[in-house]
C-alpha positions in Angstrom: -9.4 -104.7 5.6 -10.7 -101.1 4.1 -8.1 -99.2 2.8 -6.9 -96.1 4.7 -5.2 -92.9 4.2 -2.4 -92.8 6.6 -0.7 -89.8 7.4 3.0 -90.5 9.5 5.6 -88.5 11.1 8.9 -89.7 11.4 11.2 -86.7 14.0 14.5 -87.0 13.0 15.7 -88.8 16.2 14.0 -91.8 15.1 15.3 -90.9 11.3 19.0 -90.2 12.3 19.3 -89.3 8.7 17.8 -92.5 7.6 14.4 -95.3 7.9 15.5 -97.8 9.7 14.4 -101.5 8.2 12.0 -101.6 10.5 10.0 -98.6 9.9 10.5 -99.5 5.6 9.1 -103.5 5.9 6.3 -101.9 7.7 5.5 -99.6 5.5 6.0 -102.1 2.6 3.5 -104.4 4.4 1.1 -101.5 5.1 1.0 -100.5 1.2 -0.9 -103.6 0.0 -3.9 -102.4 1.6 -3.9 -98.6 2.4 -2.2 -95.2 0.9 0.8 -93.7 3.6 2.2 -90.2 3.3 5.4 -89.9 5.8 6.4 -86.8 6.7 9.6 -86.4 8.6 11.7 -83.9 10.9 15.3 -83.5 11.8 15.6 -80.4 13.3 18.7 -82.1 15.4 20.8 -82.2 11.9 20.1 -79.2 11.3 21.3 -77.5 14.2 24.8 -79.8 14.1 25.2 -78.9 10.0 24.6 -74.9 10.9 27.2 -75.5 13.7 29.4 -76.6 11.3 28.9 -74.0 9.1 29.5 -71.3 11.7 26.2 -70.5 11.6 24.6 -70.7 15.7 21.3 -71.3 16.0 18.9 -69.4 18.4 15.6 -71.0 20.1 12.6 -69.2 20.9 9.9 -70.0 23.5 6.5 -68.8 23.0 4.1 -67.9 25.8 2.0 -71.0 25.2 5.5 -73.1 25.4 6.0 -73.6 21.7 10.0 -73.9 21.4 11.2 -72.9 18.1 14.0 -72.2 15.8 14.5 -68.6 15.7 15.2 -68.2 11.2 16.7 -65.6 10.0 17.7 -65.5 5.7 20.7 -68.0 6.8 19.2 -70.3 8.9 16.1 -70.9 6.3 18.6 -71.7 3.3 20.6 -74.3 6.1 17.0 -75.3 7.3 15.7 -75.9 3.2 19.1 -77.6 2.2 19.1 -80.4 5.4 15.6 -81.3 5.5 14.5 -81.0 1.8 18.1 -82.2 0.4 20.6 -83.8 2.4 17.6 -85.5 5.3 14.9 -86.0 2.5 16.8 -88.1 -0.2 18.6 -89.9 2.6 15.1 -91.5 3.4 14.0 -91.6 0.0 17.1 -94.1 -0.7 16.8 -95.8 2.1 13.0 -96.6 1.5 13.9 -97.7 -1.8 16.6 -100.1 -0.9 13.8 -102.0 0.9 11.3 -101.9 -1.9 8.9 -98.9 -0.9 8.1 -96.3 -3.8 8.4 -93.1 -3.0 9.0 -89.7 -3.9 10.8 -87.3 -1.9 9.0 -84.0 -1.7 9.2 -80.3 0.0 6.4 -77.8 0.5 8.4 -76.1 -2.7 7.6 -78.6 -5.0 4.4 -77.7 -6.7 3.5 -75.8 -4.3 2.7 -78.5 -2.0 2.6 -76.6 1.4 1.6 -72.9 1.0 2.1 -70.6 4.6 2.0 -66.8 5.3 5.5 -66.1 6.9 5.2 -64.9 10.7 5.8 -60.7 10.3 6.5 -60.9 14.5 6.7 -63.2 16.7 5.7 -63.1 20.6 8.1 -65.3 23.0 8.7 -65.6 26.6 11.4 -65.4 28.5 12.6 -68.0 31.7 10.5 -65.0 33.8 7.2 -65.3 31.3 8.2 -61.7 30.0 6.7 -61.5 26.4 9.0 -59.7 24.2 8.0 -58.9 20.5 10.3 -60.0 17.6 11.1 -59.8 13.5 9.0 -63.3 12.4 12.1 -63.9 10.2 11.5 -66.9 7.7 8.5 -68.9 9.6 5.4 -69.3 8.5 1.9 -70.5 9.3 0.4 -72.8 6.8 -2.0 -71.9 4.8 -2.9 -74.2 2.1 -1.8 -78.0 1.2 -1.8 -79.5 -2.7 -4.0 -82.6 -2.3 -4.2 -82.3 -6.3 -0.3 -83.5 -6.0 -0.4 -85.8 -2.9 -3.6 -87.7 -4.4 -2.3 -88.1 -7.6 1.0 -90.2 -6.0 -0.6 -91.3 -3.5 -3.5 -93.0 -6.3 -0.4 -94.0 -8.3 1.0 -96.3 -5.6 3.8 -94.0 -4.5 4.6 -93.4 -0.5 5.2 -88.9 -0.5 8.3 -87.8 1.7 7.3 -84.3 2.9 10.0 -82.3 4.1 8.6 -79.7 6.6 9.8 -76.1 4.2 6.7 -74.1 2.9 6.4 -71.8 0.2 5.4 -68.0 1.1 3.4 -66.2 -0.5 6.4 -64.0 -2.2 7.3 -67.6 -2.9 10.5 -67.5 0.0 11.1 -70.8 1.4 10.0 -70.8 5.1 10.3 -72.8 7.9 7.5 -74.6 8.9 6.6 -77.3 12.0 6.9 -80.8 10.5 4.2 -81.8 13.4 2.0 -79.3 12.3 2.5 -79.9 8.4 2.1 -83.3 8.8 -1.4 -82.4 11.1 -2.4 -80.2 8.1 -1.6 -82.6 5.2 -3.8 -85.8 7.2 -6.5 -82.6 7.8 -6.7 -81.5 4.0 -6.5 -85.0 2.8 -9.3 -86.2 5.4 -6.9 -88.7 6.2 -8.1 -91.7 8.6 -5.6 -91.6 10.9 -2.5 -89.2 11.7 0.4 -91.0 13.6 3.1 -89.2 14.8 6.5 -91.4 15.8 9.1 -90.0 18.6 11.8 -91.5 20.5 8.9 -92.1 23.9 6.2 -94.3 24.4 3.2 -91.9 24.1 1.8 -88.7 26.1 3.1 -88.9 30.1 0.9 -87.7 32.5 2.2 -88.0 36.0 4.8 -90.9 35.3 2.1 -92.6 33.6 1.6 -92.8 29.7 -1.7 -92.3 28.7 -3.3 -94.7 26.3 -6.5 -93.6 25.5 -7.6 -89.7 25.8 -10.5 -87.6 24.0 -10.0 -84.1 22.9 -11.2 -82.7 25.8 -9.1 -84.5 28.7 -6.2 -83.4 26.4 -7.3 -79.8 26.9 -7.7 -80.3 31.0 -3.9 -81.6 30.7 -2.6 -78.8 27.9 -1.0 -77.0 31.3 0.7 -80.5 32.5 2.4 -80.7 29.2 6.5 -80.5 28.5 7.8 -78.6 25.9 9.2 -81.3 24.1 5.5 -83.4 23.4 3.2 -79.5 23.6 3.8 -79.1 19.3 2.8 -83.4 18.9 -0.4 -82.9 21.2 -1.3 -79.3 19.4 -1.4 -81.0 16.2 -3.2 -84.2 17.2 -5.4 -81.7 18.3 -5.7 -80.0 14.9 -5.9 -82.7 13.1 -8.9 -84.2 14.6 -10.4 -80.6 14.1 -10.1 -81.1 10.8 -11.6 -84.6 10.4 -9.0 -86.3 11.0 -10.7 -90.0 12.2 -7.6 -90.5 15.0 -5.0 -89.4 16.1 -1.8 -91.5 17.9 1.1 -90.0 19.7 3.7 -93.4 19.8 7.0 -94.5 19.4 9.0 -95.1 16.6 11.4 -98.0 17.9 8.8 -99.9 18.0 9.1 -103.3 16.1 6.5 -102.4 13.0 5.6 -98.9 15.0 2.8 -98.5 12.5 1.4 -101.0 12.6 1.2 -101.3 16.4 0.2 -97.9 16.4 -2.8 -98.7 14.0 -3.5 -101.9 16.9 -3.4 -99.7 19.5 -0.4 -101.9 20.5 1.6 -98.8 21.6 1.3 -95.0 22.1 -1.3 -93.2 23.5 -4.5 -92.7 21.0 -6.2 -89.1 20.8 -9.9 -88.8 19.8 -12.7 -87.0 19.8 -14.8 -88.5 22.2 
């Protein structure tokens, strides 16, 4: 078997703060012949903890249908605390307890993920009316420190990356986990990007699609709901950046990464 570089994004709904034994054993088995980078989410937990701290969260929707957390200064501090602290270290501990050699990082560490702060955001209300709001502490990814990631994976470690980026003034920025995974995969020329979620794959007209190419995905964009649209765009970005194949699949499957690689589940998105 040829050694592949696989970037896996795991949603917070799959992890619930920890890595399942199935996911851990899957990573451990694959590591003998592959290199793996894990990017995690955890937005729901950020919202829960922010609420406990008395900071209600606001969400905005772009004209293209992307839903995102409105991130002011207080929110980015909570986001950083929960993502880079609580969730990241819980995953690290859980994987290490299963014998997986991991290093937990955020995009702040070693300037792993650089981003440009969005000055303005265009948002749409329920009727589709647009307005411009201050960009807060949300970032658009501009650069990945591939040297740091290569140093780790070439020495047998699995980097576990929290989606907090470093801004141009070294401020922490909230970046989307799916897009972070796509940029990491593209910057490293990964063979596969696997986006694990809590559904079976991309559904169109009530049916889970087993395979789609880029042109088919573009045609389907108007039919894709808010929950899936970011993952689809991330998959498209990764392919455009040179990643071999992107797979949107269920993290609830037994051995979810291996099953996705074998095309036994999920939606495979390819260039052709």
